[in-house]
Structures are given as structure tokens and as C-alpha cells.
C-alpha positions as CSV (number, residue, x, y, z in Angstrom):
1,X,0.1,-0.2,-0.1
2,X,1.0,3.5,-0.7
3,X,2.4,5.2,2.5
4,X,1.2,8.7,1.5
5,X,-2.4,6.6,1.5
6,X,-2.1,3.9,4.5
7,X,-3.2,6.2,7.0
8,X,-6.3,7.7,5.4
9,X,-7.3,4.2,4.1
10,X,-6.6,2.3,7.5
11,X,-8.8,4.9,9.4
12,X,-11.6,4.6,6.5
13,X,-11.8,1.5,6.7
14,X,-13.1,1.3,10.1
15,X,-15.7,3.7,8.9
16,X,-16.4,7.4,8.6
17,X,-18.3,7.2,12.6
18,X,-15.4,5.5,13.9
19,X,-12.8,8.3,13.0
20,X,-11.7,10.3,15.6
21,X,-12.5,13.8,14.8
22,X,-9.1,15.3,15.9
23,X,-7.3,12.6,14.1
24,X,-9.6,13.3,10.9
25,X,-8.8,17.0,10.7
26,X,-4.5,16.1,11.2
27,X,-4.9,13.6,8.1
28,X,-7.3,16.5,6.1
29,X,-4.9,19.0,6.9
30,X,-2.0,16.6,5.8
31,X,-3.6,16.1,2.2
32,X,-4.3,20.1,2.1
33,X,-0.4,20.0,2.4
34,X,0.7,17.8,0.1
35,X,-1.8,19.0,-2.4
36,X,-0.6,22.7,-2.1
37,X,0.5,23.3,-5.5
38,X,-0.6,20.0,-6.9
39,X,-1.4,20.0,-11.2
40,X,-3.7,16.7,-11.7
41,X,-7.1,17.1,-13.1
42,X,-9.4,17.7,-10.3
43,X,-6.6,18.9,-7.8
44,X,-8.1,22.6,-7.4
45,X,-11.6,20.8,-6.7
46,X,-10.0,18.2,-4.1
47,X,-8.7,21.4,-2.3
48,X,-11.7,23.3,-2.4
49,X,-13.6,19.9,-0.7
50,X,-10.2,19.6,2.1
51,X,-10.4,23.0,3.2
52,X,-14.2,23.0,3.5
53,X,-14.2,19.3,5.5
54,X,-10.9,21.4,7.5
55,X,-13.1,23.9,8.5
56,X,-15.9,21.7,9.1
57,X,-14.4,19.2,11.4
58,X,-12.4,21.8,13.5
59,X,-15.7,23.8,14.0
60,X,-17.6,20.3,14.9
61,X,-19.9,21.1,12.3
62,X,-20.1,17.6,10.5
63,X,-24.2,19.0,8.5
64,X,-23.7,17.5,5.5
65,X,-20.3,15.5,5.8
66,X,-21.6,13.0,3.9
67,X,-22.4,14.5,0.6
68,X,-19.2,16.5,1.4
69,X,-17.3,13.4,1.1
70,X,-19.4,11.7,-1.8
71,X,-18.2,14.8,-3.5
72,X,-14.4,14.3,-2.6
73,X,-14.7,10.5,-3.5
74,X,-15.7,11.4,-7.5
75,X,-13.0,13.7,-7.3
76,X,-10.5,11.3,-6.6
77,X,-11.9,8.9,-8.8
78,X,-11.7,11.1,-11.9
79,X,-7.9,11.3,-11.0
80,X,-7.3,7.3,-10.6
81,X,-6.3,7.3,-14.1
82,X,-4.5,10.2,-14.4
83,X,-2.3,8.9,-11.3
84,X,1.2,6.8,-11.7
85,X,0.3,3.1,-12.3
86,X,1.8,2.7,-8.5
87,X,-0.9,4.3,-6.6
88,X,-4.1,3.7,-8.9
89,X,-5.1,0.7,-7.5
90,X,-4.7,2.9,-3.4
91,X,-6.6,5.7,-5.3
92,X,-9.5,3.9,-6.4
93,X,-9.5,2.4,-2.8
94,X,-9.8,5.7,-1.1
95,X,-12.0,6.9,-3.8
96,X,-14.6,3.4,-2.8
97,X,-13.9,4.5,0.9
98,X,-15.3,7.7,0.7
99,X,-17.8,7.0,-1.2
100,X,-19.0,4.4,1.5
101,X,-17.8,6.8,4.5
102,X,-20.7,9.8,2.4
103,X,-23.2,6.7,1.6
104,X,-23.1,5.7,5.9
105,X,-23.6,9.6,7.1
106,X,-26.1,10.7,4.4
């Protein structure tokens, strides 16, 4: 498994409802840092979505977070074919987990 994606995938595999909000916030902020300046399809969309998720987590406002996770899942899934071959499977898994997490909390 790609080490950059591993923590996120493992956390989401436990189910969104089981993820500690503080740990989730740290994870999201880490992704925001990694994606800063990235240039690939939907990078801007991912940055905006992660910024919104970060703000919601920091404020404890999780209303409609399922829709946001589903939107992030769509962006992640849209990037899979553009990603290096060695991370495509992990990105697809991340997209599936975000979608499932979004569906679970809607």
C-alpha cells in the first residue's frame, strides 16, 4: 500500500463514524499540505473540498458531511486514471471508502 495513502485508507476502513474528529482533522490538513501546488485534474476541486472538510471538522459542524465526502470521492475517482500506476489501486480504494463513508452518514 502506498505510504502516503495508508493512514487515510486504514482510518476509513474502520468506518467514518469510528474516526476520531481530531485525527481526521490532522489527516485532512496533511492532505491539504501535500496537495498545495499540485497540478493534476481535479486538484483544485480536491483542495477546495478538503478546505471545507477541515473547516467543518475544526468547528464541529458535520452537517451534510456525507455529501462532502461523496463529492471528494468523485474527485478522487476522477484522478485515478491520471495517477502513476503504482498508486492507482490505492486511490481507487480511497475513492470507494470516501463514497461509502459519505453514504453511511447521509
